[in-house]
N, C-alpha and C positions, 0 to 999 in steps of 0.2 A: 504493500500499500505506498502511495507517495504521499509524503508529509505536505501540508500547506507551503508555501514559498515565503521564504525569508522576509520581513518589513527591510524597506532600503533603509541605510543608515543614516543617521542624521550628523548635523554639527556637534551636538550634544552626545552624542555616543562616542565620535571622534574624542570630545573633550576629555570625557570620564577614563577613555583609554589611555590617552596620552598624559593625563594627570594637568591639564591645563583648562582654562576657562574656553567656552564657547567662542568670546570675542578672538581669545588669540587663534582659535581655528580661522575665523573669520580674515584676519588678518592675514592669516598664511595662505589662504586662498585667494584672497584679493589683491594681496601684495599692497595694499593701501596704506600700512604701517609696519616699518620695518621689525622683524622679529630675530632674537638671537639664533645663531646658527643650530645650537643644540637644541632648542626650543622647536624650530622648524623642522630639524630631521625627527625629533620624537614625534610630531603632530603628523610628517609625511609618511612615517611608519604606521601610524595607528589609520592613516586612510587608508594605505595600500590594505593591512589586515583586514580591515571592514569593507573593502570594496567600497568605498564613499565616493561617489560622484559629487562633485559641486552643482547645484542648480542654477545654471548660468543664466537662465532667463529670469529668474527669481532676483538676481544680483543685478540684471540689466534693469529690471522694472523700479530697482531701488536707486541705482546711479545714473540712469539714462545709457548704458553700456550694454554692448552683447559679451565682454568677456572673450570675444573672438577676435585674431589680426588674421590678415592674409600675407602671404608672403608668395613673389613670382618669380623664378628664375627661368632662365632663357632654354636650358636643356637639363631637364632632370636625371638622364641617362648616363651623365658623366659621373666619374669618380667624385670631381671636386664638388658638383653640386650635392652630390648624395652626403658627402662628409660635410658640407657647410649646412643642408637643411635640418641632418640631424642635429648639429649644437644648435641652432635657432630655435628648433622645437624644445630642446631641453631646457635653454636659457627661458624660453615662454613658459613652459610650464613650470618652472620654477618660481615666476610670478602670478601662478595662476591664470595663465592665458591660455584658451584652445587655438590652434593654428591650421587656416585653411593653406592647401599649397595650391599655385596653379603654374602651368607652362606656357612660353610667352613667343618663344624663338619664331617659330613658326606662324603663329597669328598673333602679332604685336596688340591688335586690339583687343586682346583679353586684357590687358592694361585697363583699358577704357571700362571694360566689364567691371573691373574691381573697383575702379573709382566710383563708379553708379551705386554700388554695395556699401562704400564706405559713406557716401554722401546720403543714403537709406538708413544708416545706423546698423546695417546687417553686421557690419565688420567695424572695430572700434578704429583701425588703421592698417597700412599697406606697408610691407617692406618690397622694392620694387628692383630688379636688376635690368633696365633696358640695355639693350646691346648697341643701339645707335641712337644719339638725341632725336635726330629728323623723323624717327620712328615712334617715337615716345608719346605716350600721354600729356608728359611733361610739357611739350612744345605748344599743345594747343589748349590744354585743360584751362578753363578760369579759376578762381578760387579754390585752392587744393585741400583737400580733407586733411588727416594728418598722414604723412608721408614720408619714408627714409629709404633714400636710395643707397644702395650698396654696387661698388664698381667703379670703374673709370668713366663713365658719361659725364662729360664737364656741363655743369648746371650750378644755377645758383637758388632756385627756387625751394628746395625742399634740402632738408637735413641729410648728411651723407657720410657713409662710412668707405673708406678705400685704401689701399695702398698706392704710394707711387711708383707704378707699372713702369713709367718711361725710364728713371731711375733705375729700377731694379733689372730692366732688360740691359740696360746698359753696365749694372755690374756682371751680369752672366757674361758679357759680351768681352768685357775687360779680362775676367777670369780667363775666357779661352784664348785671348791673345796674349795673356801672361804665360800659357802653356804652349807657347809657338804656335798657334793658327793664326794664318794671314787670310785666308780663302774661307770666310764663314758665311754657312748658307742660313736662311731664316725659314722654318717651315711655319706657317701660319699667318703670312703677310706678304704681301708684293702690291703691286702699284695700281692694281685695279680698284678704284675709288667705290665703284658700285656693290662690291662687297665688302668692303672694308667695315670693321664695328670699332667703338671706341677703343675697344682692348687692342686689337691689332694695330690702331694708327700710333698709338702711343708705346708699344712695344717695339714697334719696328723703327720709332724715331729713337728710343732708346739705342738699339743697335747701332743705328746710325751715328747717335752720338759717340760713341766708343770707338767707331771706326774712324770719323773724324781726328779722335784725339789722338790716334794712333797712326796718322798721317795716312790711313786708307780710304779709298773711295769706295762706296757700296756698289753692289754690281747686280742690277735686276734680273739677271738670269741666275743669280743664286738664291730669289725670294719665289716661293709657291705658297698659295693660301687656296685650302679647300675647305669647303663647308658641308657640313657642320662640323665644328672641331671635334674630332675623335681619333680613336685608335686607326680605325678603317681611313680615316681622313689623311693623317700622318702617312700611313703607309703610302697612299696613292700619290699623296704631294713628292713624297721622295722618290719614287719611281719616276714621276714628271721630271724632277731634277736630275737624276741619272741619266735619262732619254736626251735631256739636253747636252750631255757629254761634257759637261763645266766641269772643271776640278775644284774641289774642296776639302779643306781638312778640319772642318769644325761647322757645328750644328747648333744654332740655337731654336729650341721646338717652344713654342710661345705658350703650350700647357704641357703637362706631364702625360697626358692622353696622345697628344700628338708627337711626343718623342715618344712614346711605346710602339706605336706604328712606325715610329723612322726606324727605330732600332731593328726591328722584324724585318725591313724591308732593305737595308742595310746589310744584315745578316744574309738572307737570299741572294744579294748580288755578290757576296765574298768579301765585303768589307767589314774589317775590324773594329770594334771599338773598344779600348781608345787606342789601339796599335797603329790605325789607319786613320781615324778620324775621330775627335774628341767632341763631347756634345754635354749641352746642358736642357734641363727641362724649365717647368715654371710652375708651382704651386706646392710641390712636395705632398702629393697624397700618397695615400698609404703605401700603394703599390710601387712607389718608386724606390723604394727601399729594396724591394725583392725582384728587381728586373736583371736581366743578366748582360751585360754587367750594371751594379747599382746606379742609379742616375742621380747626377749633380745636378742641384735644381734651386730654385729661388723659394724660400719659406717665410710664411709668414703666422701669427698666432690665430689661427681661426677661433678658437674659442673668444679669445678677448674681442676677435670680428664680429661674432654672432653677439656678444654681451653689450658692446658698444651699439649697436643695431637697434638690438631690443630696449636698450636704455635710452637712446634718443627717441624712439616711438613713444616710449611710456611717458616721457617730458613733453612731448609734441600733445600727444592726447589730452595731458592735463593742461597743457597751454599753447594754445594755437596761435598764439599773438607772439610768439618769441622770435627773434631773428635768426634764420636758418644757421645751423653749426655745422661744419664738417669735421670729420675725426681721419686721421692720417696716421696708419698704424706703420710701424718700422718693418723692415724686414732682412733676410739674411741668405747668403749663398750657403748651400750645404754641399760640400765637398764630398763626392763619392767615387765610385770606380769609374765611371765614364770618363772622367778627364784626370784620374790617377795615373794614366799611363806614361804621363810626362812631367817632367818637375817643373815647377816654376822657373822662368826664364830661359825654357828649351829651344832651340831654334834647329829647324831640319837642315 
């Protein structure tokens, strides 16, 4: 015989199990008042044990908010997007926020749909990652609801979290130059403005900056961009590069996914990394440590990136009148085996 279903746990049940007041549980759920980390952990453990689900609709009736935010990224299939979404969701959940996920690269107009949801108060705010300003809702929208932009699109209308992609790409290129490379190919950017994104433009400019510093001229024949950025695109771009018959001894791949495809295509062509060609990626996603050889890459603290985005969005939801703010996170080059075959100062 099946028993009657158990009653849904309440804030009072959580409070009793955690040994705190219902108000403290509410503060943990809503994030409106800071709670000590030990107390928060005790409350969250009690919520998990009781399978407690906050009533976001009731919360919205009280404070005019839904307790839901939306996050839109260009391509959810990439390792970078997967890792970043994971961290954004964790940061949002720690503040009692639910997250709606959307993908926008193929259909940028989805940004406009999310904007309408925010204006209708179905979501409290948006985190957007447009790939081109000219295609983004930021260009044409009137008054914006709470919005935080992540990534490289250059704009001044909304709060933004980013890294200095141009400088980071220059640092990657300088690293190859310091290890003897002189003919440096770029996988992920070329002079075709019709497919250029904000990221590809800035990172390509960074490569050119470093080449100019070294007294070298960029060669369009060494640059290939295939969309969407993925391992398949990296392999395809590298095969195009090889078919051109231009010599190169270094590669800057503008993402780690592109780099993995490049490694595969070079291996198929009998070109050894790092013996024949040295290369770098960008983003330091998890698999970059496990490629063969492991991948030298540009890294930044994605957890801090996610926390900054959620923090700016919460502030914007609380105060829509403040001037837009921008947070630029630092980056670092992580040297691994894909450039370790040559000592600094090497000359062929």
